Structure formats: C-alpha cells, structure tokens
C-alpha positions as MATLAB code, in Angstrom:
seq = 'MPTVKGCGSGSAARPPHCLGAHLSIAGGVHRAVAAALRLGCDTVQVFVKNQRQWRAAAFDPADVERWHALCATRGFGPPLAHATYLINLASPDGRLYRRSRDALAAEMLRCDLLRIPFLVVHPGSATGSAPDAAVARVAQALNQVFDRYPRLRTMPLLETTAGQGSALGRSFDELGAIIARVQEPQRIGVCIDTCHVFAAGYDLRRPAGYAAMIDAAVRAVGLDRIRCWHLNDSRGACGSRIDRHAHIGQGQLGRVAFRHVLADPRFFEVPMILETPKGTDAAGRDFDRLNLRRLRAIAARVAL';
ca = [
      -7.964  -18.431  -31.249;
      -4.853  -16.853  -29.424;
      -3.010  -17.106  -32.660;
      -5.113  -13.761  -33.634;
      -2.466  -10.926  -33.841;
      -3.669   -7.959  -34.731;
      -7.054   -5.646  -36.326;
      -4.814   -5.539  -39.772;
      -6.639   -1.925  -40.289;
      -3.586   -0.050  -41.770;
      -4.140    1.118  -45.202;
      -2.489    3.055  -47.209;
      -4.530    6.175  -45.398;
      -3.658    5.012  -42.323;
      -1.070    3.431  -40.249;
      -0.874   -0.267  -39.804;
      -1.997    0.529  -35.935;
      -4.322   -1.300  -33.655;
      -5.405    1.207  -31.393;
      -8.128    0.705  -28.286;
      -9.079    1.769  -25.014;
     -10.248   -0.092  -21.717;
     -14.233    0.784  -21.492;
     -17.102   -0.185  -19.164;
     -19.377   -2.692  -20.008;
     -21.800   -0.585  -17.368;
     -25.519   -1.694  -19.476;
     -24.672   -4.800  -21.405;
     -21.134   -6.048  -22.437;
     -21.641   -4.820  -25.760;
     -22.067   -1.770  -25.059;
     -18.115   -1.534  -24.076;
     -17.601   -2.463  -28.368;
     -20.155    0.145  -29.150;
     -18.622    2.853  -27.231;
     -15.084    1.859  -29.063;
     -16.837    2.024  -32.246;
     -17.867    5.546  -31.283;
     -14.515    6.626  -30.552;
     -12.907    5.369  -33.714;
     -11.057    2.742  -32.082;
      -9.731   -0.287  -33.798;
      -9.962   -3.209  -30.588;
     -11.309   -2.480  -27.041;
     -10.702   -4.149  -23.290;
     -12.863   -4.876  -20.693;
     -13.598   -6.487  -17.632;
     -16.290   -9.374  -18.219;
     -17.389   -8.871  -14.588;
     -17.468   -6.502  -11.886;
     -13.516   -6.054  -11.124;
     -14.597   -5.380   -7.488;
     -16.405   -8.557   -7.073;
     -15.337  -12.422   -6.957;
     -18.782  -13.697   -7.968;
     -20.139  -12.765  -11.131;
     -23.884  -12.646  -12.371;
     -24.190  -14.902  -15.876;
     -23.816  -13.162  -19.279;
     -27.763  -11.777  -20.796;
     -27.309  -14.221  -23.997;
     -29.118  -10.898  -26.125;
     -25.779   -9.204  -24.811;
     -23.685  -11.875  -26.167;
     -25.361  -11.853  -29.401;
     -24.986   -8.075  -29.778;
     -21.452   -8.481  -28.488;
     -20.341  -10.938  -31.542;
     -22.640   -8.589  -33.866;
     -20.208   -5.278  -33.221;
     -17.151   -7.274  -32.760;
     -17.634   -8.438  -36.501;
     -17.247   -4.893  -37.559;
     -15.032   -5.056  -40.500;
     -11.490   -3.947  -39.389;
     -12.206   -3.915  -35.728;
     -10.587   -6.482  -33.217;
      -9.705   -8.646  -31.488;
     -10.753   -7.494  -28.235;
      -9.103   -8.032  -25.110;
     -10.267   -8.282  -21.533;
      -8.370   -7.721  -18.212;
      -8.950   -9.331  -15.465;
     -10.288   -8.676  -11.642;
      -7.414   -7.095   -9.648;
      -8.622   -9.143   -6.710;
      -6.418  -11.976   -8.175;
      -3.125  -12.732   -6.585;
      -2.063  -15.976   -7.851;
       1.243  -14.984   -6.145;
      -0.325  -15.206   -2.779;
       1.384  -17.502   -0.097;
      -2.490  -17.244    1.439;
      -4.094  -20.775    1.002;
      -7.464  -19.345    0.659;
      -6.448  -16.430   -1.414;
      -4.416  -18.724   -3.786;
      -6.955  -21.051   -4.174;
      -9.777  -18.220   -5.058;
      -7.805  -16.707   -6.981;
      -7.056  -19.278   -9.660;
     -10.446  -20.040   -9.425;
     -11.382  -16.614  -10.436;
      -8.739  -16.561  -13.136;
     -10.347  -20.112  -14.562;
     -14.021  -18.387  -14.592;
     -12.743  -15.377  -16.176;
     -11.313  -17.418  -19.345;
     -14.235  -18.833  -19.777;
     -15.975  -15.754  -19.903;
     -13.918  -15.055  -22.758;
     -13.910  -17.764  -24.399;
     -18.255  -17.356  -24.704;
     -16.938  -13.723  -26.116;
     -14.172  -15.131  -28.279;
     -11.982  -12.881  -26.234;
      -8.778  -14.759  -27.267;
      -6.298  -12.634  -24.488;
      -6.956  -11.789  -20.977;
      -4.610   -9.469  -19.037;
      -3.432  -10.684  -15.365;
      -1.319   -9.764  -12.992;
       1.290  -11.845  -12.122;
       0.239  -11.182   -8.164;
       2.096  -10.219   -5.083;
       4.381  -12.164   -3.239;
       3.493  -10.483   -0.050;
       6.433  -11.244    2.466;
       6.764  -14.565    1.163;
      10.683  -14.966   -1.394;
      10.070  -14.002   -4.838;
      11.021  -17.892   -6.477;
       7.763  -19.410   -4.156;
       6.021  -16.816   -5.453;
       7.012  -17.331   -9.085;
       6.496  -20.839   -8.839;
       2.906  -20.315   -7.253;
       1.786  -18.205  -10.467;
       3.303  -21.345  -12.597;
       1.369  -23.752  -10.314;
      -2.053  -21.953  -10.861;
      -1.609  -21.169  -14.582;
      -0.841  -25.230  -14.600;
      -3.767  -26.172  -12.693;
      -5.954  -23.985  -14.846;
      -4.784  -25.786  -18.175;
      -4.524  -28.975  -17.016;
      -8.631  -28.308  -15.791;
      -9.780  -26.641  -18.773;
      -7.494  -28.000  -21.941;
      -9.639  -26.810  -24.600;
      -9.934  -23.439  -23.654;
      -8.648  -21.149  -26.307;
      -8.206  -17.337  -24.199;
      -4.841  -17.013  -23.676;
      -3.695  -15.441  -20.526;
      -1.006  -12.302  -20.708;
       0.721  -11.734  -17.837;
       1.273   -8.087  -17.658;
       4.592   -5.931  -16.571;
       4.458   -4.094  -13.580;
       6.325   -1.106  -12.038;
       7.811   -3.071   -9.355;
       5.864   -1.642   -5.920;
       5.856   -3.501   -3.280;
       6.530   -7.301   -3.409;
       4.654   -7.749   -7.061;
       5.578   -9.674   -9.471;
       6.325   -8.645  -13.008;
       9.312   -5.873  -12.520;
      11.534   -7.171  -14.840;
      10.987   -9.520  -18.255;
      13.518  -11.747  -15.911;
      10.672  -12.507  -13.793;
       7.991  -12.913  -16.438;
      10.488  -15.387  -18.096;
      10.816  -17.250  -14.996;
       7.143  -17.645  -14.446;
       6.617  -18.458  -18.364;
       9.775  -21.354  -18.107;
       8.150  -23.096  -15.394;
       4.346  -23.765  -17.377;
       4.007  -26.748  -18.732;
       2.135  -25.697  -21.761;
       4.279  -22.395  -22.144;
       2.539  -21.864  -25.766;
      -1.147  -20.883  -23.860;
       0.971  -17.784  -22.258;
       1.896  -14.617  -23.087;
       2.879  -10.992  -21.816;
       1.215   -7.827  -21.816;
       3.808   -4.663  -21.698;
       2.474   -1.753  -20.173;
       4.528    1.492  -21.084;
       3.885    3.172  -17.422;
       4.957    0.388  -15.666;
       8.097   -0.352  -17.039;
       9.195    3.360  -17.485;
       8.374    3.311  -13.641;
      10.475   -0.267  -13.185;
      13.694    1.591  -14.835;
      13.341    0.854  -18.249;
      13.440    4.515  -19.929;
      12.190    4.301  -23.459;
      12.665    8.243  -23.949;
      15.994    7.094  -25.459;
      16.331    4.958  -28.746;
      18.879    2.938  -26.779;
      16.613    2.727  -23.510;
      13.602    1.402  -26.329;
      15.989   -0.683  -27.930;
      17.020   -2.479  -24.361;
      13.715   -3.149  -23.155;
      13.042   -4.706  -26.404;
      15.860   -6.720  -26.245;
      15.717   -7.777  -23.110;
      11.772   -8.923  -23.188;
      13.098  -11.008  -26.538;
      15.521  -12.714  -24.332;
      13.657  -13.325  -21.690;
      10.141  -14.346  -22.738;
      10.420  -14.145  -26.735;
       9.384  -11.618  -29.259;
       5.900  -14.135  -30.481;
       5.121  -13.430  -27.015;
       4.121   -9.965  -26.669;
       0.868   -9.962  -27.733;
      -0.553   -6.647  -26.148;
       0.595   -3.365  -25.055;
      -1.072   -0.730  -22.878;
       0.085    2.534  -23.725;
      -0.109    4.706  -20.906;
       2.437    7.986  -19.844;
       3.412    7.854  -16.690;
       3.060   10.648  -13.703;
       6.281    9.007  -12.111;
       9.591    9.437  -12.606;
      11.683    6.480  -14.667;
      12.645    3.553  -12.099;
      10.245    5.109   -9.102;
       8.012    2.057   -9.223;
       5.079    4.385   -9.167;
       1.784    3.216  -10.970;
      -0.100    6.432  -11.670;
      -1.058    6.912  -15.365;
      -1.352   10.282  -17.154;
      -2.378   11.265  -20.580;
      -0.325   10.706  -23.331;
       2.081   13.335  -23.935;
       1.708   14.875  -20.590;
       3.275   12.685  -18.068;
       7.120   11.574  -18.017;
       7.612    9.764  -20.816;
       6.213   12.498  -23.271;
       5.297   11.412  -26.784;
       8.767   10.549  -27.790;
       8.514    7.363  -25.945;
       5.433    6.493  -27.853;
       7.116    6.912  -31.144;
       9.411    4.694  -30.613;
       6.807    2.004  -29.532;
       4.607    2.773  -32.643;
       7.338    2.804  -35.045;
       8.652   -0.243  -34.478;
       7.050   -2.537  -37.389;
       7.211   -5.827  -35.164;
       4.306   -4.238  -33.326;
       2.317   -3.254  -36.340;
      -1.054   -4.527  -35.678;
      -0.504   -6.228  -32.344;
      -3.382   -4.383  -29.915;
      -2.258   -1.658  -28.178;
      -4.958   -0.325  -25.302;
      -5.367    3.078  -23.481;
      -5.551    3.107  -19.862;
      -5.628    6.613  -19.346;
      -7.973    8.824  -16.725;
     -11.648    8.986  -17.816;
     -13.508   12.211  -18.631;
     -13.705   15.205  -20.571;
     -11.352   18.300  -20.558;
     -12.601   21.840  -19.529;
     -13.407   22.122  -23.277;
     -15.648   18.959  -22.726;
     -14.125   16.856  -24.896;
     -13.590   13.366  -24.287;
     -10.299   12.244  -22.904;
     -10.119    8.829  -24.645;
     -10.497   10.427  -28.141;
      -8.164   12.967  -27.112;
      -5.370   10.392  -26.394;
      -6.481    8.339  -29.638;
      -6.158   11.133  -31.628;
      -2.540   11.674  -30.094;
      -1.412    8.331  -30.699;
      -3.033    8.615  -34.493;
      -1.295   11.643  -34.842;
       2.235   10.452  -33.614;
       2.037    7.252  -36.250;
       0.891    9.152  -39.114;
       4.473   10.935  -37.997;
       6.295    7.432  -37.819;
       4.188    5.078  -40.914;
       6.185    4.207  -43.465;
];
C-alpha cells in the first residue's frame, strides 16, 4: 500500500496535482470523504480517532464500507491520516513514551483497516533531554512497532516541524538521523509542511531558498521518501519557529512560495493537504474551498 504515490488526476485541462484538505470525521469516518468530494478535493486527510483522547471506539462497519465506496471514486485518493497530537515518541518519560508508541501502533492498525497508506506523525519533543537521546527514542519506538506488526501496510510519515521548544524535526538532518536508526527504513516516509519549514528557517519565497530546502531534504532523507506536503501559509516570519497557519497567500509566505512547490514536477501527484483555518469569510464562502481555488489558480499558471 505505501507504494501509492498520488491520485493521478492530471489531464490536459487540469494540472497533475493531488490537492485536498484535512476534514472532520464527526458523524462517521466516511463523512470526511463525502465532504472532500463536495469541495472538489482530489484527496483528504483525517484523524482516525478523536485526537484529544488516547482511547478510540471501534469503527462502525457500515461507516467503513461507506468510506471504501467513496474512496473508490475515480480520480480520488490516496487518503491520508494524521496521528493524534498526544503522541510523543521522543518523550523521556517512560509511561508517556510507551503510551505514545502503543497509540501510534493502534492508529496504524486503524489506518490499515481503512486502507490509508500514509499516517503523518510529529517526531515528538525531547522535553529537556538531549536531542540525540530523543532521536534514538523515536527510532526505537518505530522499530518496536514494525517488529510487533510486520505486515502493517500503513507507512508513518515524519512531519517537519517549526522547531518550537524542544520539538524534533526542525531540520531534515534531524529527520534523517531518526530514519538512519530505523531497522526497516523502507517503511518510513516524510511529510513537508510549508508553514513549518518556513518558520524553521527555510525561505521558500526565493527560488534559491526553495531549491536549497529540497537539496537539504534529498541529502538527508531522499527524494522518494517525500510522500506528502501540507500546504499552509505562515503567520510567523521566516525563522521565527512560530507554528501558526494562515490562508494561502495571506501570510508571510505569500503565493510565490506555493508557486515554487506546485511548479516542481518531482511532486506532481504527491498528495498536498490544506491545514488552513476553518470557517467562512464575510461573504459566507467556505475557507477550504477558497484556499483550494487559490492553489488551483497558482497550479494552472505553472502547468506545462
């Protein structure tokens, strides 16, 4: 399942991008896919459980059946999931560490049931411990999950972070250090968040800055390991380490940064997910729909 790369929705009339949004599963997991299709998304990202709680109720089999039916819509997918923010695989606290590792495994099992190939997860926070020890703990947790469930098809994607506090993932070298300690590195991927890398110091607004970021990613983790993008503008300045998402073109990144990403043929068909603020504007227009429209307008201008 992790061999899936993208939705392949490109055509002569539509650039080959795979755009979606993170949507709610309230009322049944299938509702997120239905909402994505109404918005005109190519894919969707979801939480596979209440992300504010450790425990999760079993899926309703009827909801799972509806999920699979909707995901089979032509040109749609692959769907993605985001792990709960409670998980901290880098924690030096033994109880939290074990709980986080087991929660990751449980979410991967839920993703497997839904045939979700990728689960985005934050590397975690060292919370006062040495970074090298924290990196080793993340890799150890992944190794333990992979050893326990050798047939699990869902691939965890380590997400880049803004680098607030002692959070791991502010650099691709840090993600690469984790992957280098994983015994089955072919089972690990990476998700790049535009807001996070910008806040961490990669200036995507300049062509040279974007190229430097991709070069750093290729050296540290490898191009093929980049399986997803989160497309978010940033309220914080470059290098601020402030993780605050903004609507496309209305933050410090501006539209030009997204032009660089969408113009890069190496990421055509790689899922790109909006995590921008929800709600409606003064005219009652849905923000997800507006942000998708902005991305498609940018993509249309850079299409070959």
